[in-house]
TORKE-647890 format. One line per 4 residues: for each residue x, y, z of C-alpha. Coordinates in nm, 2 decimals. Layout:
N
X:Y:Z  ...;
END
This chain:
130
8.46:12.40:15.77  8.77:12.33:15.56  9.09:12.13:15.60  9.38:12.24:15.38;
9.62:11.96:15.27  9.95:11.98:15.09  10.03:11.66:14.93  10.39:11.55:14.83;
10.34:11.25:14.59  10.13:11.15:14.30  9.97:10.86:14.47  9.93:10.92:14.85;
9.69:10.85:15.13  9.70:11.10:15.43  9.50:11.01:15.76  9.28:11.32:15.84;
9.10:11.17:16.12  9.23:11.40:16.39  9.17:11.71:16.17  8.80:11.59:16.12;
8.76:11.51:16.50  8.88:11.85:16.60  8.63:12.01:16.37  8.35:11.80:16.52;
8.47:11.89:16.87  8.47:12.27:16.77  8.11:12.24:16.66  7.97:12.13:16.98;
7.75:11.88:16.81  7.69:11.59:17.04  7.45:11.37:16.82  7.43:11.40:16.44;
7.64:11.33:16.14  7.97:11.45:15.97  8.00:11.47:15.61  8.36:11.48:15.47;
8.37:11.59:15.11  8.67:11.63:14.85  8.58:11.88:14.59  8.86:11.75:14.35;
8.83:11.52:14.05  9.16:11.35:14.09  9.14:11.28:14.47  8.90:11.10:14.71;
8.80:11.02:15.06  8.78:10.66:15.21  8.76:10.51:15.55  9.00:10.22:15.63;
9.26:10.10:15.87  9.47:10.38:16.02  9.69:10.17:16.25  9.91:9.99:15.99;
10.07:10.22:15.72  10.12:9.92:15.50  9.73:9.90:15.45  9.75:10.24:15.27;
10.04:10.13:15.07  9.86:9.82:14.96  9.55:10.01:14.87  9.76:10.24:14.65;
9.94:9.94:14.50  9.61:9.77:14.41  9.46:10.08:14.26  9.78:10.13:14.04;
9.76:9.78:13.92  9.39:9.79:13.85  9.42:10.14:13.67  9.72:10.14:13.44;
9.84:10.52:13.37  9.98:10.39:13.03  9.65:10.30:12.88  9.58:10.50:12.56;
9.34:10.75:12.74  9.17:11.04:12.53  9.20:11.30:12.81  9.50:11.50:12.71;
9.61:11.61:13.05  9.78:11.28:13.12  9.59:11.22:13.45  9.30:11.00:13.33;
9.41:10.72:13.57  9.36:10.97:13.85  9.01:11.04:13.75  8.94:10.68:13.75;
9.10:10.62:14.09  8.89:10.92:14.23  8.57:10.76:14.09  8.64:10.43:14.24;
8.72:10.56:14.58  8.45:10.83:14.60  8.45:11.20:14.70  8.27:11.18:15.04;
8.20:10.99:15.36  7.93:11.03:15.61  8.01:10.94:15.97  7.78:10.92:16.26;
7.85:11.15:16.56  7.77:10.98:16.90  7.85:11.17:17.24  8.04:11.43:17.05;
8.28:11.19:16.88  8.30:11.02:16.54  8.15:10.69:16.55  8.44:10.50:16.37;
8.55:10.14:16.43  8.87:10.08:16.64  9.10:10.04:16.35  8.93:10.29:16.11;
9.05:10.63:16.00  8.95:10.89:15.75  9.20:10.90:15.46  9.24:11.17:15.20;
9.35:10.99:14.89  9.57:11.20:14.65  9.59:11.05:14.28  9.77:11.34:14.11;
10.00:11.52:14.33  10.18:11.69:14.45  9.91:11.96:14.50  9.75:12.20:14.75;
9.41:12.04:14.83  9.11:12.11:15.04  8.84:11.89:15.22  8.51:12.03:15.32;
8.36:11.91:15.65  7.98:11.98:15.73  7.87:11.87:16.10  7.51:11.85:16.14;
7.29:11.78:16.45  7.03:11.53:16.44;
END
């Protein structure tokens, strides 16, 4: 199963929790796991607070202060900072499915992290019974 995302900015976090929840519901799996995977080298997937949008802004600010896009990178495409941020965040998360729903904490949401936008992106979702 796949989610398509059109990002608008170079650094952006997009809440995809409801998209993933809908795919879990469609699957009919009541007990199992859901893997959310990003097949891009300049983007990632994280789970964090989805209630206050300032949290996503703070995460992006922290990553931008940690990885300076002006460093003398060897990679000639001008997006090495995006590759580093993607490696730091990671490309996949596994979430438990219980009673047909994602077992996330009260404030948790699944976030797609764009570090080299704007772009057309996709996220792969695998739901397994077990």
